[in-house]
VEXROVEX-321451 format. One record per residue: y, z, x of N, C-alpha, C, O in turn; residue number from 1; residue in one letter. Coordinates in steps of 0.2 Angstrom, whole numbers, plus 5000, padded with zeros to 4 digits. Each point is the difference from the previous one (the first is absolute). Layout:
BEGIN
((Y Z X) (Y Z X) (Y Z X) (Y Z X) NUM A);
...
REM end
This chain:
BEGIN
((4160 5127 5023) (5006 5002 4998) (4999 5005 4995) (4996 4998 4996) 1 X);
((5007 5008 5002) (4999 5004 4994) (5002 4997 4994) (5005 4996 5000) 2 X);
((4992 5006 4994) (5002 4996 4994) (5006 5003 4997) (5003 5005 5002) 3 X);
((5000 4991 4993) (5006 5002 4997) (4999 5007 4996) (5005 5004 5000) 4 X);
((4989 4997 4997) (4999 5006 4996) (5000 5006 5005) (5002 5005 4998) 5 X);
((4995 4994 5008) (5000 5006 5004) (5007 5001 5003) (5001 5006 5001) 6 X);
((5003 4989 5000) (5007 5002 5002) (5004 5003 4995) (5003 5005 5002) 7 X);
((4996 4993 4992) (5003 5003 4994) (4998 5008 5000) (5004 5004 4998) 8 X);
((4990 4997 5002) (4997 5007 5000) (5003 5004 5005) (5002 5006 4999) 9 X);
((4998 4991 5007) (5003 5004 5006) (5007 5001 4999) (5002 5006 5002) 10 X);
((5002 4990 4995) (5007 5001 4999) (5001 5006 4995) (5005 5004 5000) 11 X);
((4991 4996 4995) (5000 5006 4995) (4998 5006 5003) (5004 5005 4999) 12 X);
((4991 4995 5005) (4998 5006 5004) (5006 5003 5004) (5001 5006 5001) 13 X);
((5002 4989 5003) (5006 5002 5004) (5006 5003 4996) (5003 5004 5002) 14 X);
((4998 4993 4992) (5005 5003 4996) (4999 5007 4998) (5004 5004 4999) 15 X);
((4989 4997 4999) (4999 5007 4997) (5000 5005 5006) (5002 5005 4999) 16 X);
((4996 4992 5007) (5000 5005 5006) (5007 5001 5002) (5002 5006 5002) 17 X);
((5003 4990 4997) (5007 5001 5002) (5003 5005 4995) (5004 5004 5002) 18 X);
((4994 4996 4992) (5002 5005 4995) (4998 5007 5001) (5004 5005 5000) 19 X);
((4989 4995 5002) (4998 5007 5002) (5003 5003 5006) (5002 5006 5000) 20 X);
((5000 4990 5005) (5003 5002 5006) (5007 5002 4998) (5003 5005 5003) 21 X);
((5001 4992 4993) (5006 5002 4997) (5000 5007 4997) (5005 5004 5001) 22 X);
((4990 4997 4995) (5000 5007 4997) (4999 5005 5005) (5002 5006 4999) 23 X);
((4994 4993 5006) (4999 5005 5005) (5006 5001 5004) (5002 5006 5002) 24 X);
((5002 4989 4999) (5006 5001 5004) (5005 5004 4996) (5004 5004 5003) 25 X);
((4996 4996 4990) (5005 5004 4997) (4998 5008 5000) (5004 5004 4999) 26 X);
((4990 4997 5003) (4998 5007 5001) (5001 5003 5007) (4998 5006 5001) 27 X);
((5005 4990 5004) (5001 5003 5006) (5005 5005 5000) (5005 4999 4997) 28 X);
((4995 5007 5007) (5005 5005 5000) (5006 4997 5002) (5001 4995 5004) 29 X);
((5005 5008 4994) (5007 4998 5002) (5001 5001 5007) (5004 4996 5003) 30 X);
((4993 5009 5000) (5002 5001 5007) (4997 4995 5005) (5002 5000 5006) 31 X);
((4994 4996 4992) (4997 4994 5005) (5005 4995 5000) (5004 4998 4996) 32 X);
((4996 4999 5010) (5005 4994 5001) (4998 4994 4995) (4994 4999 4999) 33 X);
((5011 4998 4999) (4998 4994 4995) (4997 4994 5004) (5001 4999 5006) 34 X);
((4995 4998 4990) (4996 4994 5003) (5005 4994 5001) (5005 5000 4996) 35 X);
((4994 4996 5009) (5005 4994 5000) (4999 4996 4994) (4995 4999 4998) 36 X);
((5011 4998 5000) (5000 4996 4995) (4998 4993 5002) (5001 4998 5005) 37 X);
((4996 4998 4990) (4997 4994 5001) (5006 4995 5001) (5005 5000 4996) 38 X);
((4995 4995 5008) (5005 4995 5001) (5001 4996 4994) (4995 4998 4997) 39 X);
((5011 5000 5002) (5002 4996 4994) (4998 4993 5000) (5000 4996 4996) 40 X);
((4998 5002 5011) (4998 4993 5001) (4993 4998 4996) (4999 4995 4999) 41 X);
((4997 5011 5000) (4994 4998 4996) (5000 5004 4994) (4996 5005 5000) 42 X);
((5007 4993 4995) (5001 5004 4993) (4993 5001 4997) (4999 5004 4997) 43 X);
((4997 4990 5004) (4993 5001 4996) (4995 5003 5004) (4994 5000 4998) 44 X);
((5007 5002 5008) (4995 5003 5004) (4998 5007 4998) (5004 5004 4998) 45 X);
((4990 4998 5003) (4997 5006 4998) (5003 5005 5005) (4999 4999 5006) 46 X);
((5003 5007 4992) (5003 5005 5005) (4994 5003 5004) (4994 5000 4997) 47 X);
((5007 5003 5009) (4995 5003 5004) (4998 5006 4997) (5005 5004 4997) 48 X);
((4989 4998 5003) (4998 5007 4997) (5004 5006 5003) (5001 5000 5007) 49 X);
((5001 5004 4989) (5004 5006 5003) (4995 5006 5002) (4995 5000 4996) 50 X);
((5007 5003 5009) (4995 5006 5002) (5001 5006 4996) (5005 5001 4997) 51 X);
((4989 5002 5002) (5000 5006 4996) (5003 5006 5004) (5001 4999 5006) 52 X);
((5001 5007 4991) (5003 5005 5004) (4995 5003 5005) (5002 5002 5005) 53 X);
((4992 4998 4993) (4995 5003 5005) (4999 4996 5006) (5000 5002 5005) 54 X);
((5000 4991 4994) (5000 4996 5005) (5006 5000 5005) (5000 5000 5006) 55 X);
((5006 5001 4991) (5006 5000 5003) (5001 5007 5005) (5001 4999 5006) 56 X);
((4997 5006 4991) (5000 5007 5004) (4994 5000 5005) (5001 5003 5005) 57 X);
((4994 4993 4994) (4994 5000 5005) (5002 4996 5006) (4997 5001 5005) 58 X);
((5009 4995 4994) (5002 4996 5006) (5003 5004 5005) (5001 4998 5006) 59 X);
((5002 5008 4992) (5003 5004 5005) (4996 5005 5003) (4997 5004 4996) 60 X);
((5001 4996 5010) (4996 5005 5003) (5002 5008 4999) (5006 5001 5001) 61 X);
((4990 5003 4996) (5001 5007 4999) (5005 5001 4994) (5002 5006 4999) 62 X);
((4999 4989 4997) (5004 5001 4994) (4996 5000 4994) (4996 4995 4999) 63 X);
((5003 5010 4997) (4996 5001 4994) (5005 4998 4994) (5006 5001 5000) 64 X);
((4991 4997 4995) (5003 4998 4993) (5003 5006 4997) (4998 5006 5000) 65 X);
((5009 4993 4998) (5003 5006 4997) (5004 5005 5004) (5002 5005 4998) 66 X);
((4998 4994 5009) (5003 5005 5004) (5007 4999 5002) (5003 5003 5004) 67 X);
((5000 4991 4993) (5007 4999 5002) (5001 4992 5000) (4996 4996 4998) 68 X);
((5010 5003 5004) (5002 4993 5000) (4996 4996 5006) (4999 5003 5005) 69 X);
((4999 4991 4994) (4997 4996 5005) (5005 4996 5004) (5004 4996 4997) 70 X);
((4997 5005 5009) (5005 4997 5004) (4999 4992 5000) (4994 4998 5001) 71 X);
((5011 4999 4999) (4999 4992 5001) (4999 4999 5007) (5003 5003 5004) 72 X);
((4993 4992 4997) (4998 4998 5007) (4995 4995 5000) (4997 4997 4994) 73 X);
((5001 5000 5012) (4994 4995 5000) (4994 5003 4997) (4996 4996 4998) 74 X);
((5003 5011 5002) (4993 5002 4997) (5000 4999 4993) (4994 4999 4997) 75 X);
((5012 5001 4999) (5000 5000 4993) (5002 4993 4997) (5000 4998 4994) 76 X);
((5001 4997 5011) (5002 4993 4998) (4994 4997 4997) (4994 5000 5002) 77 X);
((5007 4996 4992) (4995 4997 4997) (4997 4994 5004) (5004 4997 5004) 78 X);
((4989 5002 4995) (4997 4995 5004) (5003 4993 4997) (5001 4999 4994) 79 X);
((5000 4997 5011) (5002 4993 4998) (4995 4996 4996) (4994 5001 5001) 80 X);
((5008 4995 4994) (4995 4996 4996) (5003 4993 5000) (5006 4999 5001) 81 X);
((4990 4996 4997) (5002 4993 4999) (5001 4999 4993) (4995 5000 4996) 82 X);
((5011 4998 5002) (5001 4999 4993) (4996 4994 4997) (4999 4995 5004) 83 X);
((4999 5005 4990) (4996 4995 4997) (5004 4994 4998) (5006 5002 4998) 84 X);
((4992 4992 5002) (5004 4995 4997) (5001 5000 4993) (4996 5004 4996) 85 X);
((5010 4993 5001) (5001 5001 4993) (4994 4997 4996) (4997 4996 5002) 86 X);
((5002 5007 4992) (4994 4998 4996) (5001 4993 4998) (4994 4997 4998) 87 X);
((5012 5001 5001) (5000 4993 4997) (4998 4995 5005) (5000 4994 4998) 88 X);
((4999 5007 5008) (4997 4996 5005) (4993 5001 5002) (4998 4999 5006) 89 X);
((4998 5004 4989) (4993 5002 5002) (4996 4994 5002) (4995 5000 5003) 90 X);
((5007 4993 4995) (4996 4995 5001) (5002 4996 5007) (4997 4995 5002) 91 X);
((5008 5008 5001) (5002 4996 5006) (4995 5000 5006) (5001 4996 5004) 92 X);
((4995 5009 4996) (4995 5000 5006) (4995 4995 4999) (4996 4998 5004) 93 X);
((5003 4998 4990) (4996 4995 4999) (5002 4993 5003) (4997 4995 5000) 94 X);
((5010 5005 5002) (5003 4993 5001) (4998 4997 5007) (5000 4994 5000) 95 X);
((4998 5010 5004) (4999 4998 5007) (4993 5000 5002) (4998 4999 5006) 96 X);
((4997 5002 4989) (4993 5000 5002) (4997 5006 5003) (5004 5005 5001) 97 X);
((4990 4995 5002) (4997 5006 5003) (5003 5001 5007) (5002 4996 5003) 98 X);
((4996 5010 4999) (5002 5002 5007) (4996 4996 5005) (4994 4999 4998) 99 X);
((5008 4999 5007) (4996 4997 5005) (4997 5005 5004) (5002 5002 5006) 100 X);
((4992 5000 4992) (4996 5004 5004) (4992 4999 4998) (4999 4998 4995) 101 X);
((4997 5003 5010) (4993 4999 4999) (4997 5005 4995) (5002 5006 5000) 102 X);
((4994 4991 4995) (4997 5005 4995) (4993 5001 5002) (4996 4996 5003) 103 X);
((5002 5010 4997) (4993 5002 5001) (4995 4998 4995) (5003 4998 4994) 104 X);
((4991 5001 5007) (4995 4999 4994) (5001 5004 4994) (4999 4998 4995) 105 X);
((5002 5009 5006) (5001 5004 4995) (5006 4998 4996) (5000 5001 4994) 106 X);
((5006 4998 5009) (5006 4998 4997) (4999 4993 4996) (5003 4999 4994) 107 X);
((4993 4996 5009) (4999 4994 4996) (4995 5001 4994) (5001 4997 4995) 108 X);
((4995 5008 5005) (4996 5002 4995) (5004 5003 4994) (4999 4999 4994) 109 X);
((5006 5005 5008) (5004 5003 4996) (5005 4995 4996) (5001 5001 4994) 110 X);
((5001 4994 5010) (5004 4995 4997) (4996 4996 4995) (5003 4998 4995) 111 X);
((4991 5000 5007) (4996 4996 4995) (4999 5004 4994) (5000 4997 4994) 112 X);
((4998 5010 5006) (4999 5004 4994) (5006 5000 4996) (5000 5000 4994) 113 X);
((5006 5001 5009) (5006 5001 4997) (5002 4993 4996) (5003 5001 4994) 114 X);
((4995 4993 5009) (5001 4994 4996) (4996 5000 4994) (5002 4997 4995) 115 X);
((4992 5005 5006) (4995 4999 4994) (5003 5005 4994) (4999 4998 4995) 116 X);
((5003 5008 5007) (5001 5005 4995) (5008 5000 4998) (5002 5004 4996) 117 X);
((5001 4991 5006) (5007 4999 4998) (5001 4999 4993) (4996 4996 4997) 118 X);
((5008 5008 5000) (5001 5000 4992) (5001 4992 4998) (4998 4998 4995) 119 X);
((5006 4999 5008) (5002 4993 4998) (4994 4995 5001) (4999 4995 4996) 120 X);
((4997 5007 5009) (4994 4996 5000) (4995 5001 4994) (4998 4995 4998) 121 X);
((5002 5011 5000) (4996 5002 4994) (5003 4997 4994) (4996 4997 4996) 122 X);
((5010 5003 5003) (5003 4997 4994) (4999 4992 5000) (4999 4997 4995) 123 X);
((5002 5000 5011) (4999 4993 5000) (4993 4998 4998) (4999 4995 4997) 124 X);
((4996 5009 5006) (4993 4999 4998) (4999 5000 4992) (4996 4996 4997) 125 X);
((5007 5010 5000) (4999 5001 4993) (5003 4994 4996) (4997 4998 4995) 126 X);
((5009 5000 5007) (5004 4995 4997) (4996 4993 5000) (4999 4996 4995) 127 X);
((4998 5003 5011) (4997 4994 5001) (4993 4999 4996) (4998 4995 4997) 128 X);
((4999 5011 5003) (4994 5001 4996) (5001 4999 4993) (4996 4996 4996) 129 X);
((5009 5007 5001) (5002 4999 4993) (5002 4993 4998) (4997 4998 4995) 130 X);
((5006 4998 5009) (5002 4994 4999) (4994 4995 5000) (4999 4996 4996) 131 X);
((4997 5005 5009) (4994 4996 5001) (4995 5000 4995) (4998 4995 4997) 132 X);
((5000 5012 5001) (4995 5001 4995) (5003 4998 4993) (4997 4997 4996) 133 X);
((5010 5004 5003) (5003 4999 4993) (5000 4992 4999) (5000 4998 4994) 134 X);
((5001 4998 5011) (5001 4993 5000) (4993 4996 5000) (5000 4995 4997) 135 X);
((4995 5009 5005) (4993 4996 5000) (4995 5006 4999) (4997 5003 5004) 136 X);
((5001 4997 4989) (4995 5005 4998) (4993 4998 5002) (4996 5004 5000) 137 X);
((5003 4990 5002) (4994 4997 5002) (4998 4999 5007) (4996 4997 5002) 138 X);
((5008 5007 5002) (4999 5000 5007) (4994 5004 5002) (4997 5003 4996) 139 X);
((5002 4996 5011) (4994 5004 5002) (5000 5007 5000) (4995 5004 5000) 140 X);
((5011 4999 4998) (5001 5007 5000) (4999 5003 4993) (4999 5006 4999) 141 X);
((5001 4989 4996) (4999 5002 4993) (5007 5002 4996) (5005 5001 5004) 142 X);
((4994 5000 4990) (5006 5002 4996) (5002 5007 5000) (4996 5004 5002) 143 X);
((5010 4998 4995) (5001 5007 4998) (5001 5004 5006) (5001 4998 5006) 144 X);
((4998 5009 4993) (5001 5005 5005) (4994 4999 5005) (5002 5002 5006) 145 X);
((4993 4996 4992) (4994 4999 5005) (5002 4995 5006) (4999 5001 5006) 146 X);
((5003 4993 4991) (5003 4995 5005) (5006 5002 5004) (5000 4999 5006) 147 X);
((5004 5005 4991) (5006 5003 5004) (4998 5004 5005) (5002 5000 5006) 148 X);
((4993 5005 4993) (4998 5005 5005) (4996 4996 5005) (5001 5002 5006) 149 X);
((4995 4993 4993) (4997 4997 5005) (5005 4996 5005) (4999 5000 5006) 150 X);
((5006 4997 4991) (5005 4996 5004) (5004 5005 5004) (5001 4998 5006) 151 X);
((5001 5008 4992) (5003 5005 5004) (4996 5002 5005) (5002 5001 5006) 152 X);
((4991 5001 4993) (4996 5002 5005) (4999 4995 5006) (5000 5002 5006) 153 X);
((4999 4991 4992) (4999 4995 5005) (5006 4999 5004) (5000 4999 5006) 154 X);
((5006 5001 4990) (5006 4999 5004) (5002 5006 5005) (5002 4999 5006) 155 X);
((4996 5007 4992) (5001 5006 5004) (4996 4999 5006) (5001 5002 5006) 156 X);
((4992 4996 4993) (4995 5000 5006) (5003 4994 5004) (4999 5001 5006) 157 X);
((5003 4994 4992) (5002 4994 5004) (5006 5003 5005) (5000 4998 5006) 158 X);
((5005 5005 4990) (5005 5003 5004) (4998 5005 5006) (5003 5000 5005) 159 X);
((4992 5004 4993) (4998 5005 5005) (4996 4997 5005) (5001 5001 5006) 160 X);
((4996 4993 4993) (4996 4997 5005) (5005 4996 5005) (4999 5000 5006) 161 X);
((5006 4997 4991) (5005 4996 5004) (5004 5005 5005) (5001 4999 5005) 162 X);
((5001 5007 4992) (5004 5005 5004) (4995 5003 5005) (5003 5001 5006) 163 X);
((4991 5000 4993) (4996 5003 5005) (4999 4995 5006) (5000 5002 5005) 164 X);
((4999 4992 4993) (4999 4995 5005) (5006 4998 5004) (5000 5000 5006) 165 X);
((5005 4998 4990) (5006 4997 5003) (5005 5005 5002) (5005 4998 5005) 166 X);
((4995 5008 4993) (5005 5005 5002) (4997 5005 5005) (5004 5003 5004) 167 X);
((4990 4999 4995) (4997 5005 5004) (4995 4997 5005) (5001 5001 5006) 168 X);
((4993 4996 4992) (4995 4999 5004) (5001 4995 5006) (5000 5001 5006) 169 X);
((5002 4993 4992) (5002 4995 5005) (5006 5001 5004) (4999 5000 5006) 170 X);
((5006 5003 4991) (5006 5002 5005) (4998 5005 5005) (5003 5000 5005) 171 X);
((4992 5005 4993) (4998 5005 5004) (4996 4997 5006) (5001 5003 5005) 172 X);
((4995 4993 4993) (4995 4997 5005) (5004 4996 5005) (4999 5000 5006) 173 X);
((5005 4995 4992) (5004 4996 5004) (5006 5002 5003) (5004 4996 5003) 174 X);
((4998 5010 4995) (5007 5003 5001) (5006 4996 4998) (5004 4998 5004) 175 X);
((4995 5000 4989) (5006 4996 4997) (5004 5005 4996) (4998 5004 4997) 176 X);
((5008 4994 5003) (5005 5004 4996) (5000 4997 4993) (5001 4994 4999) 177 X);
((4997 5010 4995) (4999 4997 4994) (5007 4999 4996) (5000 4997 4995) 178 X);
((5005 5005 5008) (5007 5000 4997) (5003 4992 5001) (4997 4997 5004) 179 X);
((5007 5002 4991) (5004 4994 5001) (5007 5002 5003) (5003 5004 4997) 180 X);
((4999 4993 5009) (5006 5002 5003) (5006 4994 4999) (4999 4995 5001) 181 X);
((5006 5008 4996) (5005 4995 4998) (5005 4998 5006) (4999 5003 5005) 182 X);
((5005 4992 4994) (5004 4997 5005) (5007 5000 4997) (5003 4994 4999) 183 X);
((5000 5011 4999) (5006 5000 4996) (5006 4997 5003) (5005 4998 4997) 184 X);
((4995 5002 5010) (5006 4997 5003) (4999 4993 5003) (5005 4997 5003) 185 X);
((4990 5000 4995) (4999 4993 5002) (5003 4995 4995) (5002 5002 4994) 186 X);
((4998 4992 5007) (5002 4995 4995) (4995 4999 4995) (4994 5002 5000) 187 X);
((5008 4995 4994) (4996 4999 4995) (4994 4995 5001) (4994 5002 4999) 188 X);
((5007 4993 5004) (4994 4996 5002) (4995 5003 5005) (4994 5000 4999) 189 X);
((5009 5004 5005) (4996 5004 5005) (4996 5005 4996) (4994 5001 5001) 190 X);
((5009 5002 4994) (4996 5005 4996) (4995 4997 4996) (4995 5003 4999) 191 X);
((5006 4991 4998) (4995 4997 4996) (4994 4998 5004) (4995 5001 4998) 192 X);
((5006 4996 5008) (4995 4999 5005) (4996 5006 5002) (4994 5000 5000) 193 X);
((5010 5006 5001) (4996 5006 5001) (4996 5002 4995) (4994 5002 5001) 194 X);
((5008 4998 4992) (4996 5002 4995) (4994 4996 4999) (4995 5002 4998) 195 X);
((5005 4991 5003) (4995 4996 5000) (4995 5001 5005) (4994 5000 4999) 196 X);
((5008 5000 5008) (4996 5001 5005) (4996 5007 5001) (4995 5000 5003) 197 X);
((5008 5005 4993) (4997 5006 5000) (4993 5000 4997) (4996 5005 5002) 198 X);
((5003 4990 4994) (4993 5000 4997) (4995 4998 5006) (4994 5003 4999) 199 X);
((5008 4994 5006) (4995 4998 5005) (5001 5004 5007) (4996 5001 5003) 200 X);
((5011 5001 4998) (5001 5003 5006) (5005 5006 4999) (5005 4999 4997) 201 X);
((4992 5007 5004) (5004 5006 4998) (5001 5004 5007) (5000 4998 5005) 202 X);
((5001 5009 4994) (5001 5005 5005) (4995 5005 5001) (4997 5002 4995) 203 X);
((5001 4999 5011) (4995 5005 5002) (5003 5007 5000) (5006 5001 5000) 204 X);
((4989 5004 5001) (5003 5007 5001) (5004 5000 5006) (5004 5005 5000) 205 X);
((4995 4991 5005) (5004 5001 5006) (5007 4996 5000) (5004 5000 5005) 206 X);
((4997 4997 4989) (5007 4997 4999) (4999 4992 5002) (5005 4997 4999) 207 X);
((4990 5001 5003) (4999 4993 5002) (4997 4996 4995) (4997 5002 4996) 208 X);
((5004 4991 5004) (4997 4996 4995) (4993 4999 5001) (4997 5000 5006) 209 X);
((5000 4999 4988) (4992 4999 5000) (4998 4996 4994) (5004 5000 4995) 210 X);
((4990 4998 5005) (4998 4996 4994) (4999 5005 4994) (4998 5006 5001) 211 X);
((5004 4992 4993) (5000 5004 4995) (4992 5000 4997) (4999 4997 4995) 212 X);
((4997 5007 5008) (4993 5001 4998) (4999 5003 4993) (4996 4998 4997) 213 X);
((5009 5006 5001) (4999 5003 4994) (5001 4995 4994) (4996 5000 4995) 214 X);
((5008 4995 5006) (5001 4995 4995) (4995 4994 5000) (4997 4998 4995) 215 X);
((5001 5000 5011) (4996 4995 5001) (4992 5002 4999) (4997 4997 4997) 216 X);
((5001 5008 5006) (4993 5003 5000) (5000 5004 4994) (4995 5000 4996) 217 X);
((5009 5005 5003) (5000 5005 4994) (5000 4997 4993) (4996 5002 4996) 218 X);
((5008 4992 5003) (5000 4997 4994) (4993 4997 4998) (4998 5000 4995) 219 X);
((4999 4996 5010) (4994 4997 4999) (4994 5005 4999) (4996 4999 4996) 220 X);
((5004 5007 5008) (4995 5005 4999) (5001 5003 4993) (4995 5002 4997) 221 X);
((5011 5000 5001) (5001 5003 4994) (4998 4995 4994) (4997 5003 4995) 222 X);
((5004 4991 5006) (4998 4995 4994) (4992 5000 5000) (4998 4999 4994) 223 X);
((4999 5001 5011) (4993 5000 5000) (4997 5006 4997) (4995 5000 4996) 224 X);
((5008 5006 5005) (4998 5006 4997) (5001 5000 4993) (4996 5002 4996) 225 X);
((5010 4995 5002) (5001 5000 4993) (4995 4995 4996) (4999 5001 4994) 226 X);
((4998 4994 5009) (4995 4996 4997) (4994 5004 4998) (4997 4998 4995) 227 X);
((5002 5008 5007) (4994 5004 4999) (5001 5003 4993) (4995 5002 4997) 228 X);
((5011 4999 5000) (5001 5004 4994) (5005 4997 4995) (5000 5003 4995) 229 X);
((5004 4993 5007) (5005 4997 4996) (4997 4995 4995) (4997 4995 5002) 230 X);
((5003 5006 4991) (4996 4996 4996) (5004 4993 4998) (5006 5000 5001) 231 X);
((4990 4995 4998) (5003 4994 4998) (5004 4996 5005) (5004 4996 4998) 232 X);
((4994 5005 5008) (5003 4996 5005) (4995 4996 5004) (4994 5002 5001) 233 X);
((5008 4992 5002) (4996 4996 5004) (4999 5003 5007) (5005 5002 5003) 234 X);
((4989 4999 4999) (4999 5003 5007) (4997 4996 5005) (4998 5002 5005) 235 X);
((5002 4991 4994) (4998 4995 5005) (5005 5000 5006) (5006 5002 4999) 236 X);
((4992 4995 5006) (5005 4999 5006) (5006 4996 4998) (5005 5002 5003) 237 X);
((4995 4992 4994) (5006 4997 4999) (5005 5004 4996) (5006 5000 5001) 238 X);
((4992 5004 4994) (5004 5004 4995) (5003 5005 5004) (5006 5002 5000) 239 X);
((4990 5002 5005) (5003 5005 5004) (5005 4997 5005) (5005 5004 5001) 240 X);
((4993 4990 5002) (5005 4998 5005) (5007 4998 4996) (5005 5001 5003) 241 X);
((4994 4996 4991) (5006 4999 4996) (5004 5006 4999) (5007 5000 5000) 242 X);
((4990 5005 4998) (5004 5006 4998) (5003 5003 5007) (5006 5003 5000) 243 X);
((4990 4997 5005) (5003 5002 5007) (5006 4996 5002) (5005 5003 5002) 244 X);
((4995 4990 4997) (5006 4996 5002) (5006 5001 4995) (5005 5001 5002) 245 X);
((4993 5000 4992) (5006 5002 4995) (5003 5006 5002) (5006 5001 4999) 246 X);
((4990 5004 5002) (5002 5007 5002) (5005 5000 5006) (5005 5003 5000) 247 X);
((4993 4993 5005) (5004 4999 5006) (5007 4996 4999) (5005 5002 5002) 248 X);
((4994 4993 4993) (5006 4996 4999) (5005 5004 4996) (5006 4999 5000) 249 X);
((4992 5006 4996) (5005 5004 4996) (5001 5007 5003) (5005 5003 4997) 250 X);
((4992 4998 5008) (5002 5007 5004) (5007 5000 5002) (5003 5006 5000) 251 X);
((5001 4989 5002) (5007 5000 5002) (5004 5003 4994) (5006 5002 5002) 252 X);
((4992 4997 4992) (5004 5002 4995) (5002 5008 5000) (5005 5002 5000) 253 X);
((4990 5002 5002) (5000 5007 5001) (5005 5001 5006) (5004 5005 5000) 254 X);
((4996 4991 5005) (5004 5001 5006) (5007 4998 4998) (5005 5003 5003) 255 X);
((4996 4992 4993) (5007 4998 4998) (5003 5006 4996) (5006 5001 5001) 256 X);
((4990 5002 4995) (5003 5006 4996) (5002 5005 5005) (5006 5003 4999) 257 X);
((4990 4999 5005) (5001 5005 5005) (5006 4999 5005) (5004 5004 5002) 258 X);
((4997 4989 4999) (5005 4998 5005) (5007 5000 4997) (5005 5002 5003) 259 X);
((4995 4995 4991) (5007 4998 4997) (5002 5005 4994) (5006 5001 4999) 260 X);
((4990 5002 4997) (5002 5004 4995) (5004 5006 5002) (5005 5002 4996) 261 X);
((4994 5001 5010) (5005 5006 5002) (5007 4997 5001) (5005 5004 4999) 262 X);
((4996 4990 5003) (5007 4997 5000) (5003 5000 4994) (5006 5001 4999) 263 X);
((4990 4997 4995) (5003 5000 4994) (5002 5007 4998) (5005 5001 4997) 264 X);
((4991 5004 5004) (5002 5007 4999) (5006 5002 5003) (5004 5004 4997) 265 X);
((4997 4994 5009) (5006 5002 5004) (5006 4997 4997) (5006 5003 5001) 266 X);
((4994 4991 4997) (5006 4996 4997) (5002 5002 4993) (5005 5000 4999) 267 X);
((4990 5001 4997) (5001 5002 4993) (5000 5007 4998) (5001 5002 4995) 268 X);
((4997 5002 5010) (5000 5007 5000) (4996 5003 4994) (5002 5004 4996) 269 X);
((4992 4994 5004) (4995 5002 4995) (4994 5003 5003) (4998 4998 5006) 270 X);
((4998 5006 4991) (4994 5003 5003) (4994 4995 4998) (4998 5001 4994) 271 X);
((5000 4995 5010) (4995 4995 4998) (4993 5001 5003) (4996 4996 5000) 272 X);
((5003 5010 5002) (4994 5002 5003) (4994 4999 4995) (4995 4997 5002) 273 X);
((5007 5005 4992) (4995 4999 4995) (4998 4993 4999) (4994 4998 4999) 274 X);
((5011 4998 5000) (4999 4992 4999) (4996 4998 5006) (4996 4995 4999) 275 X);
((5006 5007 5007) (4996 4997 5006) (4993 5002 5000) (4995 4996 5001) 276 X);
((5003 5010 4997) (4993 5002 4999) (4996 4996 4995) (4994 4998 5001) 277 X);
((5009 5001 4993) (4997 4996 4995) (4999 4993 5003) (4995 4997 4999) 278 X);
((5010 5000 5004) (4999 4993 5002) (4995 4999 5005) (4996 4995 5001) 279 X);
((5004 5010 5004) (4995 5000 5005) (4993 5000 4997) (4996 4997 5003) 280 X);
((5003 5007 4992) (4993 5001 4997) (4999 4993 4996) (4994 4998 5001) 281 X);
((5010 4999 4996) (4999 4994 4996) (4999 4994 5005) (4996 4996 4999) 282 X);
((5007 5004 5007) (4999 4995 5005) (4994 5000 5004) (4999 4996 5004) 283 X);
((4996 5009 4994) (4994 5000 5004) (4996 4995 4998) (5001 4996 4996) 284 X);
((4993 5003 5007) (4995 4995 4999) (4997 5000 4993) (5002 5004 4997) 285 X);
((4994 4991 5002) (4998 4999 4993) (4997 5006 4997) (4996 5004 5004) 286 X);
((5004 4997 4989) (4998 5006 4997) (4992 4999 4998) (4997 4994 5002) 287 X);
((5000 5011 4996) (4993 4999 4999) (4998 4995 4994) (4994 4998 5000) 288 X);
((5010 5000 4996) (4998 4996 4995) (5000 4993 5002) (4998 4995 4996) 289 X);
((5004 5003 5010) (5000 4993 5002) (4994 4998 5003) (4996 5004 5003) 290 X);
((5002 4990 4996) (4993 4998 5002) (5000 4999 5008) (4995 4998 5003) 291 X);
REM end
């Protein structure tokens, strides 16, 4: 899903673009037909771009600019456009989850990289590193800025490894959809069961149910790779198995957030995408400082 920072930046750019189009519309000669007014039903929607005088006169065959009035007709009618939704509902597209369509391996790789580079993901890693190193200066990472840098580097590498395996590689090989698909119209007990069972049984690229190899296999493979470089953790088989089991047991927390938090947003009318991204990051499996 795009981050809140990206959506905010897009809204600013759209606002600047609409101002530039309005300045161009004021310079249109008076003899041209007036552009249709925007419907009042969408007061917050951005206006459609106005055509320049050169574009309008070019629409009439054999008519050059400045040779007289341009007759009104289908040749000079402005092209239809789709009004944008009001800006105060920019978060509404996050409420119903991803589109039901198969993702190509390239799109899955792009999704994994976007999750890693998400600004809120970076802020969470920085905050977690600061708290961990500040509360335990004698950890395997060391004290001060040196320990802070090591913690951030290890956490980022863990995140990159998990996204590569669980969002791109394994879903691409087994044709699994890496998204979580909500059931907003089902009953509460049915949605709770759905969020829990998604850890074991998820949706494939063809829309049919399949084993969740990304969680079952990807989490175990990611943990074994992390054993190669995460300092201060036990790397024996019982410890790895315990981390794998804890990760599967806590995985539904992320699903609960994705399933029910949009309902809270719809009822109290607040933009909670930022909160959702932060909670999703915190709900991930164990951090690098855990044994």
